[in-house]
Structures are given as structure tokens and as C-alpha cells.
BAFI-3210 file (N, C-alpha, C; in Angstrom, 3 decimals, decimal comma, padded with zeros to 6 digits):
// residues 59
n [1|2|3|4|5|6|7|8|9|10|11|12|13|14|15|16|17|18|19|20|21|22|23|24|25|26|27|28|29|30|31|32|33|34|35|36|37|38|39|40|41|42|43|44|45|46|47|48|49|50|51|52|53|54|55|56|57|58|59]
n.u [-001,488|-000,640|-001,881|-003,276|-005,206|-005,241|-002,706|-000,515|002,129|004,848|005,526|003,207|002,302|004,107|003,916|002,135|-000,692|-002,020|-003,978|-005,935|-009,001|-009,879|-007,485|-006,599|-008,590|-008,037|-005,395|-005,859|-007,432|-005,648|-003,407|-004,698|-005,190|-005,948|-006,880|-005,594|-003,337|-001,983|-001,538|000,124|002,319|003,158|003,914|006,069|007,917|007,729|006,314|006,664|005,576|006,799|008,391|006,416|004,943|006,856|007,266|004,709|004,528|006,531|005,668]
n.v [-009,476|-012,089|-014,835|-016,890|-016,261|-017,333|-017,865|-015,959|-013,667|-011,705|-010,233|-009,449|-007,270|-005,299|-004,476|-002,997|-003,881|-003,021|-004,158|-005,263|-004,355|-003,932|-003,500|-001,167|000,620|000,660|001,779|004,238|005,546|005,476|007,004|009,251|010,019|009,866|006,970|007,017|008,524|006,804|004,626|005,878|006,478|003,897|003,011|004,708|004,246|001,618|-001,219|-001,091|-000,180|001,752|003,216|004,206|005,771|007,725|008,883|009,953|011,765|013,591|014,665]
n.w [000,154|-000,407|-002,350|-001,124|001,444|003,973|004,682|006,131|006,829|008,149|005,867|004,594|006,037|005,481|002,909|000,141|-001,589|-004,467|-005,966|-004,430|-003,229|-000,562|000,756|-000,484|000,362|003,102|003,156|001,918|003,835|006,008|005,122|004,254|001,602|-001,959|-003,944|-006,399|-005,820|-004,088|-005,807|-007,694|-006,069|-005,413|-007,944|-008,308|-006,164|-005,333|-003,497|-000,765|002,445|004,083|002,248|000,526|002,324|003,008|000,502|-000,049|002,050|001,461|-000,883]
ca.u [-000,476|-000,623|-003,097|-003,971|-005,348|-005,065|-001,266|000,003|003,303|005,279|005,637|001,919|002,146|005,086|003,708|000,818|-001,184|-002,998|-004,999|-006,955|-009,777|-009,908|-006,200|-006,582|-009,436|-007,296|-004,273|-006,404|-007,810|-004,455|-002,575|-005,532|-004,992|-006,791|-006,337|-004,668|-002,069|-001,301|-001,077|001,266|003,449|003,626|004,647|007,308|008,902|007,549|005,195|007,022|004,755|007,669|008,773|005,222|004,634|007,837|006,989|003,503|004,801|007,396|005,024]
ca.v [-009,707|-013,493|-015,338|-017,666|-015,330|-018,030|-017,914|-014,603|-013,492|-010,320|-009,557|-008,861|-005,990|-004,318|-004,234|-002,519|-004,547|-002,115|-004,939|-005,653|-003,153|-003,697|-002,917|000,223|001,399|000,827|002,706|005,570|006,127|005,633|008,108|010,410|010,392|009,120|005,733|007,355|008,955|005,602|003,882|006,612|006,300|002,515|002,957|005,483|003,757|000,210|-001,578|-000,966|000,801|002,843|004,035|004,910|006,803|008,819|009,518|010,771|012,839|014,578|015,142]
ca.w [-000,840|-000,781|-002,975|-000,102|002,558|005,242|004,951|006,245|007,667|008,305|004,574|004,239|006,721|005,030|001,474|-000,287|-002,795|-005,071|-006,667|-003,452|-002,894|000,875|001,140|-000,961|001,271|004,353|002,982|001,638|005,125|006,851|004,641|003,956|000,195|-002,895|-004,483|-007,477|-005,219|-003,595|-006,981|-008,240|-005,159|-005,573|-009,224|-008,197|-005,188|-005,008|-002,627|000,652|003,163|004,531|001,100|000,057|003,323|002,838|-000,783|000,083|002,991|000,814|-002,113]
c.u [-000,498|-001,942|-003,931|-004,048|-005,214|-003,593|-000,711|001,269|003,686|005,321|004,328|001,729|003,061|004,941|002,292|000,459|-002,290|-004,109|-006,117|-007,696|-009,810|-008,593|-006,120|-007,432|-008,705|-006,204|-004,750|-006,787|-006,582|-003,625|-003,376|-005,352|-005,935|-006,097|-005,341|-003,316|-001,286|-000,738|000,136|002,503|004,025|004,392|006,010|008,345|008,762|006,466|005,491|006,203|005,599|008,042|007,590|004,869|005,575|007,577|005,782|003,717|005,604|006,765|004,223]
c.v [-011,158|-013,895|-016,125|-016,828|-016,003|-018,121|-016,502|-014,616|-012,021|-009,557|-008,891|-007,489|-004,914|-003,961|-003,753|-003,222|-003,689|-002,858|-005,405|-004,406|-002,878|-003,112|-001,454|001,110|001,674|001,881|004,112|006,268|006,407|006,845|009,370|010,935|009,565|007,831|005,980|007,786|007,759|004,812|004,560|006,457|004,893|002,371|003,639|004,814|002,290|000,003|-001,464|000,143|001,993|003,779|004,840|006,036|007,988|009,591|010,454|011,944|013,959|015,171|016,373]
c.w [-001,319|-001,431|-001,978|001,164|003,924|005,631|004,947|007,085|007,654|006,977|004,166|004,871|006,181|003,548|001,201|-001,589|-003,382|-005,800|-005,738|-002,978|-001,400|001,369|000,708|-000,059|002,581|004,209|002,646|002,930|005,981|006,432|004,337|002,542|-000,679|-003,346|-005,598|-006,925|-004,687|-004,763|-007,612|-007,378|-005,286|-006,880|-009,095|-007,305|-004,835|-003,974|-001,138|001,315|003,586|003,388|000,575|001,021|003,179|001,552|-000,661|001,023|002,333|-000,441|-001,860]
res [x|x|x|x|x|x|x|x|x|x|x|x|x|x|x|x|x|x|x|x|x|x|x|x|x|x|x|x|x|x|x|x|x|x|x|x|x|x|x|x|x|x|x|x|x|x|x|x|x|x|x|x|x|x|x|x|x|x|x]
***
């Protein structure tokens, strides 16, 4: 999420950045869905990992 990858904190773990390909690959594998589904979930509920997980589970 942060532009400076050397500066990380708890916020990086709780958000999904759809603009970073390595993050998208990680979340696609974790949730077992396509990148389009993750992007749609982020547009619908925001970048929170918990909200996206709930959205994808209920879809």
C-alpha cells in the first residue's frame, strides 16, 4: 500500500492494493478467485481485507 516499501506497519496487512501485481497474485491465491473478482469486490466495499473476504464469501 505504501509507496516506500521499506516503511510498513499494520495498515499494509489490513488493506488490498489492486495496483500492485504481487499483492493481486497473493490475494487471488488466498481467496481462490480471479483478479477481476477482487477488483470488483474492492470497488464495492473498499480495500479492507475483512470486508472483501466477506463480500467474496457471500457472493
